[in-house]
C-alpha positions in Angstrom: 0.0 0.0 0.0 1.1 3.6 -0.5 2.5 5.1 2.6 1.0 8.5 1.9 -2.4 6.9 2.5 -1.5 7.1 6.2 -0.5 10.7 6.3 -2.4 13.5 8.1 -1.7 17.0 9.4 -1.1 17.4 13.1 -0.7 20.8 14.7 2.4 20.9 16.8 0.5 22.1 19.9 -1.3 18.7 20.0 1.9 16.9 20.9 2.0 16.2 24.7 5.2 17.0 26.5 4.0 15.8 29.9 1.4 13.1 30.8 -2.0 13.9 32.4 -2.1 13.9 36.2 -3.4 11.7 37.6 -2.7 9.3 34.8 -6.2 8.0 34.5 -7.6 11.5 34.0 -6.5 11.4 30.4 -9.1 11.5 27.7 -10.2 8.3 25.9 -11.7 8.2 22.5 -14.0 5.1 22.0 -13.9 4.1 18.3 -16.5 1.6 17.0 -16.4 1.0 13.2 -19.8 1.7 11.7 -21.0 3.5 14.8 -18.6 6.5 15.2 -16.7 7.8 18.1 -17.5 8.8 21.7 -15.5 11.0 24.0 -14.7 9.5 27.4 -12.0 9.4 30.1 -9.5 6.6 30.8 -11.0 6.1 34.2 -14.3 5.2 32.4 -12.7 2.0 31.2 -14.4 -0.4 33.6 -17.8 0.7 32.3 -16.7 0.2 28.7 -15.8 -3.4 29.2 -17.7 -6.5 30.4 -17.2 -8.9 33.3 -15.0 -11.8 31.9 -13.0 -9.6 29.5 -9.3 -9.8 29.8 -6.8 -6.9 29.5 -3.4 -7.9 28.2 -0.5 -5.7 29.4 3.1 -5.5 28.3 5.2 -5.6 31.6 8.5 -4.6 30.0 10.6 -2.1 31.9 12.4 0.8 30.3 16.2 0.9 30.6 18.2 4.2 30.6 19.3 3.3 27.1 20.3 6.7 25.7 24.1 7.1 26.0 26.3 10.1 25.3 30.1 9.8 24.9 33.1 10.2 22.7 34.7 8.1 20.0 38.5 8.0 20.0 40.4 7.0 16.9 44.1 7.8 17.6 44.3 11.5 18.3 40.9 12.1 16.7 38.0 12.6 19.1 34.3 13.1 18.2 31.2 13.4 20.4 28.6 10.7 19.7 25.2 9.4 21.0 23.9 5.9 21.0 20.4 4.6 21.6 20.4 0.9 22.5 17.5 -1.0 20.9 18.0 -4.8 21.2 20.3 -6.9 23.4 21.9 -9.8 21.5 24.2 -11.2 24.2 25.1 -10.4 27.8 27.7 -7.9 26.7 26.3 -6.8 23.3 23.6 -4.4 22.1 22.4 -3.3 18.7 22.2 0.5 18.8 21.5 3.5 16.6 24.4 5.9 16.7 24.6 9.6 15.7 26.4 11.0 13.8 26.7 7.7 11.9 29.4 9.0 9.6 31.8 9.3 12.6 31.5 5.6 13.5 33.4 2.7 11.9 33.9 -0.9 12.9 36.7 -1.2 15.4 36.2 2.2 17.0 36.4 2.5 20.7 33.6 4.5 22.3 33.7 5.9 25.9 30.3 6.7 27.3 29.7 8.8 30.3 27.4 11.6 31.6 27.1 14.3 29.0 29.8 12.8 26.9 32.5 13.4 29.6 34.4 10.2 29.8 37.3 11.5 31.9 35.5 10.9 35.2 33.9 8.1 37.1 30.7 6.7 35.6 32.4 5.6 32.4 31.3 2.7 30.2 33.5 1.6 27.3 32.5 -0.3 24.2 33.9 -1.4 20.8 32.0 -1.0 17.6 31.9 -4.7 16.4 29.8 -4.1 13.2 28.4 -1.1 11.3 25.1 -1.7 9.6 22.7 0.4 7.6 21.0 3.7 8.7 23.4 4.3 11.6 22.8 1.0 13.2 25.8 -0.7 14.9 26.6 -3.7 17.1 28.3 -2.6 20.3 30.5 -4.9 22.4 30.8 -3.6 26.0 33.7 -4.2 28.3 31.4 -5.4 31.0 28.7 -8.0 30.8 25.4 -9.1 32.3 24.3 -7.5 35.6 27.5 -5.4 35.6 26.5 -3.9 32.3 23.0 -3.2 33.5 24.4 -1.4 36.6 26.7 0.7 34.4 23.8 1.7 32.1 21.9 3.0 35.1 24.9 5.0 36.0 25.6 6.7 32.7 22.4 6.3 30.7 19.4 8.6 30.2 15.7 7.7 29.6 15.3 7.6 25.8 12.4 10.0 25.3 10.8 9.9 21.9 12.4 12.3 19.4 9.3 14.5 19.2 9.6 15.2 23.0 13.4 15.1 23.2 13.7 17.8 20.5 11.7 20.2 22.7 13.2 19.5 26.2 15.8 17.4 28.0 14.8 14.4 30.1 14.6 15.0 33.9 13.8 13.3 37.1 10.1 13.3 36.4 10.6 11.2 33.3 12.1 8.4 35.4 8.7 8.0 36.9 6.4 9.2 34.1 7.9 7.1 31.3 7.4 3.8 33.1 4.2 1.9 33.7 3.2 1.1 37.3 3.4 -2.6 36.6 6.8 -2.6 34.8 8.7 -5.7 35.8 10.9 -7.2 33.1 13.8 -4.8 32.3 14.9 -4.6 28.7 12.9 -2.0 26.8 14.2 1.3 25.4 10.8 2.7 24.8 7.7 2.5 27.0 4.6 0.6 26.1 2.8 4.0 26.3 -0.9 2.8 26.4 -0.1 1.4 29.8 1.1 4.7 31.2 -2.5 5.6 31.9 -3.1 3.0 34.5 -3.2 3.7 38.3 -3.7 1.5 41.3 -7.2 3.1 41.6 -8.1 2.1 38.1 -6.8 -1.4 38.7 -9.1 -1.7 41.7 -12.1 -0.5 39.7 -11.3 -3.1 37.0 -11.0 -5.8 39.6 -14.4 -4.8 41.1 -15.9 -5.0 37.6 -14.7 -8.6 37.1 -12.1 -7.7 34.4 -9.0 -9.9 34.4 -5.4 -8.8 33.9 -2.7 -10.8 32.2 0.9 -9.9 31.4 3.2 -10.6 28.5 6.6 -9.1 27.7 7.8 -7.4 24.6 11.0 -5.4 25.0 10.1 -2.3 22.9 13.0 -1.1 20.7 14.0 2.3 19.4 13.0 1.1 16.0 9.4 2.0 17.0 10.3 5.7 16.5 12.0 5.3 13.1 10.1 7.0 10.2 8.9 5.0 7.3 11.0 6.2 4.4 9.7 3.9 1.7 6.9 5.0 -0.6 5.2 1.6 -0.3 4.6 -0.5 2.8 6.0 -3.6 1.1 9.5 -1.9 1.0 9.6 -1.1 4.8 11.7 -3.3 7.1 10.7 -3.6 10.8 13.4 -4.0 13.4 13.0 -7.2 15.5 12.0 -7.1 19.2 12.3 -9.8 21.9 9.1 -11.1 23.5 7.7 -13.8 25.7 4.1 -15.2 26.3 4.0 -17.5 29.3 2.1 -20.8 29.0 -0.2 -19.7 31.9 -1.2 -16.6 30.0 -1.8 -18.4 26.7 -4.0 -20.9 28.5 -6.0 -18.1 30.3 -6.6 -16.2 27.1 -7.8 -19.2 25.3 -10.1 -20.1 28.2 -11.5 -16.5 28.2 -12.3 -16.7 24.5 -14.0 -20.0 24.9 -16.3 -18.7 27.6 -17.2 -15.6 25.5 -14.9 -13.1 27.1 -13.1 -10.4 25.0 -9.4 -10.0 24.7 -8.4 -6.3 25.1 -4.7 -5.6 24.1 -3.3 -2.7 26.0 -0.9 -1.2 23.5 0.2 -2.1 20.0 3.2 -4.0 21.5 0.9 -6.4 23.4 -1.2 -6.9 20.2 1.9 -7.5 18.0 3.2 -10.1 20.5 -0.2 -11.9 20.7 -0.4 -12.0 16.9 3.1 -13.5 16.8 2.1 -16.2 19.2 -1.2 -17.3 17.8 -1.6 -20.4 15.7 -3.6 -21.0 12.5 -6.6 -22.1 14.6 -6.7 -18.9 16.6 -5.2 -20.4 19.8 -2.5 -18.4 21.6 0.5 -20.5 22.2 3.4 -20.2 24.7 6.0 -18.3 22.8 9.5 -16.8 23.2 11.7 -15.2 20.6 12.1 -12.2 18.3 9.3 -10.8 16.2 9.4 -8.3 13.3 5.7 -8.6 12.5 4.5 -5.7 10.4 0.7 -5.2 10.3 -1.1 -3.2 7.6 -4.7 -3.1 6.3 -5.7 -6.4 5.0 -4.2 -8.3 7.9 -6.5 -10.8 9.6 -6.4 -10.5 13.4 -6.8 -13.7 15.4 -6.5 -12.6 19.0 -7.6 -9.2 20.3 -11.2 -8.0 20.1 -10.3 -4.5 21.3 -7.2 -2.4 21.4 -6.3 0.4 23.8 -3.6 2.7 22.3 -2.4 6.3 22.2 -2.5 8.5 19.1 0.3 7.8 16.7 2.6 9.6 14.2 1.5 10.2 10.6 2.9 7.7 8.1 4.0 5.5 11.0 3.8 1.7 11.3 1.6 2.1 14.3 -1.0 4.2 12.5 -0.9 1.5 9.8 -1.6 -1.1 12.5 -4.6 0.7 14.0 -5.9 1.3 10.5 -5.7 -2.5 9.9 -7.5 -3.1 13.2 -10.5 -0.7 12.9 -10.3 0.3 9.2 -8.4 3.1 7.5 -11.3 5.4 6.9 -12.6 4.8 10.4 -9.2 5.8 11.8 -8.8 8.8 9.6 -12.2 10.1 10.8 -11.3 9.3 14.4 -8.0 11.2 14.2 -9.7 14.2 12.6 -12.1 14.3 15.4 -9.3 13.9 18.0 -7.3 16.8 16.4 -10.4 19.1 16.2 -11.4 18.2 19.8 -8.0 18.9 21.3 -6.8 15.4 22.2 -3.2 15.2 23.2 -1.0 13.0 20.9 1.9 10.5 21.2 3.6 8.9 24.1 2.5 11.3 26.9 -0.9 12.0 25.2 -4.4 10.8 25.5 -5.7 7.3 24.7 -8.2 5.5 22.4 -10.2 2.3 22.8 -10.7 0.7 19.4 -13.2 -2.0 18.5 -11.9 -4.4 15.9 -13.5 -4.1 12.5 -15.4 -7.2 11.4 -13.6 -9.1 8.6 
């Protein structure tokens, strides 16, 4: 499909730089194909679901994966930045580095706060491979838990580019850019639909008889990359590591059998479920990497509803929601959201989408 089919104009003032407070006071746009849209609040979610429905959350935890440092090549020194996006070994990460032209295989890079590698809080790495579009494979001098500890010492929260271009990360982001149920460390971007949940909302969902289940997909920085191709068939997704426990697969299949609906909280949860489902529509226990790319025409076999924030024009995520509820439905919904003052992107408002009938 042509990528320009997924373009729309978004006023810059609609981009949220901070989340709503409290989190569940954010607006929620209910989108039902064939029936239109309804303006609600996130805290209304229990009344929009039914007893026996199951919410599926991504419990990944964001790492401070934005690193600043210097590259040394003999006497030549250059300031560089790296955004880690997928761990491939205890001491190795794939990363996007800027400026890419300053990096070559074999380079030594010294990371530290604000690029100052002359003091304590230093983390050293070697560029093992240089790939396309600024992607490299970094081999760090420390491994496993020692590397994790070092990242917490020198790294920054990797805010999305549309926020980072307007302000620096701060102490608030350490809390704001993490779900309250984050558990499995390894993501470099938050599963942002989950940022809206509070203990109070969880209690209300419990009282309404709505189940919670957790899967893990370590979201990579590739989620922020623009689609540069003119046609969706020419775009390559970056892989992400995920896990669906056997107990969760069994619970979801049982819920479907008794007539409950599966509600994916976030596109990451949905992509993982669709990676784990078999041809008969049964969710299977699953672990591995997925680069699933969902565009209109895709046949969903798991979720009945999707809770998700508002996404970038021409992005793979807007393509996914258009596949879920229909392109024209989503174009109309986004037009309503823009006109009505909804806040967009990671720290913005939310939507609850009903799946379009095949």
